[in-house]
C-alpha positions in Angstrom: 92.5 91.9 108.4 92.4 88.8 106.3 95.5 86.8 105.5 95.4 84.5 102.6 98.2 82.1 101.7 98.4 81.4 98.0 100.7 78.7 97.0 98.9 78.4 93.7 99.7 82.0 92.8 103.3 81.7 94.0 103.9 78.5 92.0 102.0 79.2 88.8 102.5 82.9 88.4 99.7 85.3 87.5 96.6 83.8 86.0 93.1 85.3 86.2 91.6 82.6 84.0 88.2 83.9 83.2 88.4 86.9 85.6 88.1 85.4 89.0 86.9 81.9 88.3 88.0 79.6 91.2 91.1 77.7 90.7 89.3 74.4 91.4 86.7 75.1 88.6 89.2 76.5 86.0 91.7 73.6 86.2 90.6 70.1 85.1 93.4 68.5 87.1 96.1 69.8 89.3 99.2 71.2 87.5 102.2 68.8 87.5 103.9 70.9 90.2 100.9 71.1 92.5 101.5 70.4 96.2 99.2 68.1 98.1 98.6 70.2 101.2 97.3 67.2 103.3 100.4 65.2 102.4 102.6 68.2 103.4 100.9 68.5 106.7 101.3 64.7 107.4 105.0 64.9 106.4 105.5 68.0 108.6 104.1 66.3 111.7 106.0 63.1 111.2 109.4 64.6 110.3 109.7 68.0 112.1 113.5 68.0 112.2 114.0 68.2 108.5 112.0 70.5 106.2 111.2 68.9 102.8 113.1 70.5 99.9 109.9 72.0 98.5 109.4 73.9 101.7 112.9 75.3 101.9 112.6 79.1 102.6 113.2 81.4 99.7 115.4 84.5 100.2 113.3 87.6 100.9 114.4 89.1 97.6 112.4 86.3 95.9 109.2 86.7 97.9 106.4 89.2 97.8 103.2 89.8 99.7 100.3 91.8 98.4 98.3 94.0 100.7 95.0 95.3 99.4 93.5 98.6 100.8 90.1 99.0 102.4 87.1 101.4 102.4 88.2 105.0 102.7 90.8 104.8 100.0 88.4 105.7 97.3 88.6 109.0 95.4 87.1 110.4 92.2 89.4 109.6 89.3 90.6 106.2 90.7 91.3 103.6 88.1 91.7 106.1 85.3 95.5 105.5 85.0 94.9 101.8 84.8 92.7 101.7 81.7 95.6 101.3 79.3 96.5 97.9 80.8 95.1 94.7 79.3 91.9 93.3 80.9 91.2 96.4 83.2 88.3 97.5 81.0 87.1 93.9 81.1 87.1 94.1 84.9 85.0 97.2 85.0 82.7 95.7 82.3 82.2 92.6 84.5 81.6 94.8 87.5 78.9 96.7 85.5 77.2 93.4 84.7 77.3 92.3 88.4 76.4 95.6 90.0 73.9 96.9 87.4 75.5 100.4 87.2 78.6 101.8 85.6 81.2 101.6 88.3 83.9 103.0 86.0 81.9 106.1 85.3 81.3 106.7 89.0 85.0 106.1 89.8 86.2 108.4 87.0 83.7 111.3 87.4 82.0 110.9 90.7 80.4 112.8 92.4 82.5 112.1 95.5 79.4 111.9 97.7 78.1 109.0 95.7 81.4 107.3 95.6 81.7 107.6 99.4 78.5 105.6 100.0 79.4 102.1 101.2 77.3 100.5 98.5 79.6 102.2 95.9 82.9 102.6 97.5 83.4 99.0 98.5 83.0 97.7 94.9 85.1 100.6 93.6 88.0 99.8 95.9 87.7 96.1 95.2 87.8 96.5 91.4 90.5 99.2 91.4 92.6 97.0 93.6 92.4 94.1 91.1 93.0 96.5 88.3 96.2 97.7 90.0 97.3 94.1 90.2 96.9 93.9 86.5 99.3 96.9 86.1 101.7 95.4 88.5 101.7 92.2 86.5 102.7 94.1 83.4 105.3 96.4 85.0 106.9 94.0 87.5 105.7 90.4 86.7 108.3 88.9 89.1 106.3 90.5 92.0 103.3 88.5 91.0 105.2 85.3 90.2 107.0 85.4 93.6 103.9 86.2 95.6 103.7 84.0 98.7 100.7 85.6 100.4 98.0 88.2 100.0 96.2 90.2 102.7 93.5 92.8 102.8 92.1 95.3 105.2 88.3 95.6 105.3 87.0 95.3 101.7 90.6 94.5 100.6 90.0 91.0 102.0 87.8 90.3 99.1 90.5 91.4 96.6 93.1 89.3 98.4 90.7 86.2 98.2 90.0 86.8 94.5 93.7 87.3 93.7 94.5 84.1 95.6 91.9 82.1 93.6 89.8 81.3 96.7 86.8 83.4 95.6 85.2 84.4 92.3 85.2 88.0 91.1 81.4 88.0 91.0 81.3 87.1 94.7 83.0 90.3 95.6 81.4 93.2 97.5 78.2 93.9 95.6 75.8 93.8 98.6 73.1 96.3 99.6 73.7 98.7 102.5 71.3 96.7 104.7 73.7 93.7 104.6 76.4 95.8 106.5 74.4 96.2 109.6 
């Protein structure tokens, strides 16, 4: 399991930018409320008795952690209920360009045997996970705004990294089966 801390997501709220563009390349300069991690680490090691105000713990009711599923959670029809939310179709269109086949069609109509193949199920779970985040953003935006960490199991690690802004969408699981051996 991968564990990704995402202070940027927690501070700035939900922002895909151009669908997975890295935070460093989508922002010209750090936002005004950006935290210098190196400075925080220096401060923490020199003054361990008192936590800086910026690091004061938030109550659990104001924190969320997203956990992304892994391979094995795929099923024919997945993603269909998410198509009414903004940018979900754009996600599947971007996946089509990256993968070279219509992932949405495969997810919606199968066959299950094709969807279960690693080369198809990993991108399917990855994209459906990010599409589900889009739904969550519209139904419960506070969950996204208060996200302090993201984690993923198996292929869910990629979704967590893209959500956190540490990896581009196009760098997600689109590899050939030989690369898994």
